[in-house]
N, C-alpha and C positions, 0 to 999 in steps of 0.2 A: 765277161759272162760267156759261158760255153753255149754251144748250139742248143742244147736241150735243158738248160738250167731252169728256165721259167716253167717248162713242161713238168720237170721233175718236182719242183717246189709246189706246183698246183696239185699234182697227184698226191703229194704228202699231205697237203691241207685237206684234200677231199677224203682220203683214207682216214685221217685223224678224226674227221667229223662223222664218217659212216661206220668206221670199225673195219669192215671188210666189204669188198665189192668185186664183181667179175670184170673181165677185160672190156666187154662191150659197154658196161655201165660207165667205166672210167673213160673210155673213148667218147661216149656221148656227152659226158660232163665237160671234158676238155674242149670238144668242138662247140659246145654252147658257150663256154667261158671265154674262149679266145676267138678273135676275128679270123686269124690265120688257120686255126684248127690243127689237126694232126691226122696221120694215117694209122691204121691198125698196126702196121709193121713198126712204126715209130714208137707207139705206146707199148707194144709187146717187147721191143728191144730195151726200152727204158726200164720197164718192170723187171725184166730178166737179168739185166746187168747191174742194177743199182742194189747195193747191199741193204738199203733201207727198206726194201720190199721183200716179202716172203710169200711164196706160193702156198696156199692153204689146201688146195685140191682142185678137182675138176667139177664142172657143172654141165650136165647134159640136158638139152632141151630140143624142142622142135620149132623151127622158124615158121613165119607166116606162109612161106612158100612150100612148106612140108618137108624141108631138109632137116637132117639131124645136125645139131650144132654142139660142139664141145668147147667151152671156154674155161680159162683158169680163174680161180678165186684168189684174190690178193689181199694182203693186210700189211700193216707196218710191222717191221721186225722189232722184237723186244730189245732194248739197249742193254 
């Protein structure tokens, strides 16, 4: 099993159940699901490099600290 196989499979299951989700929500789910968790860079790289995931667009919002945040919205690619 590759280094990120479990992470990739869990993201596929999560997106299959939610339809689409942004990167922060996916990271939060992965870190709640696994004891070892993942970093934002790991999740972003998995999403960007795996052909099973497709970027739907960008979501802009303001964080609790007042900073502007831009995150990508992801979904499963149609086969």
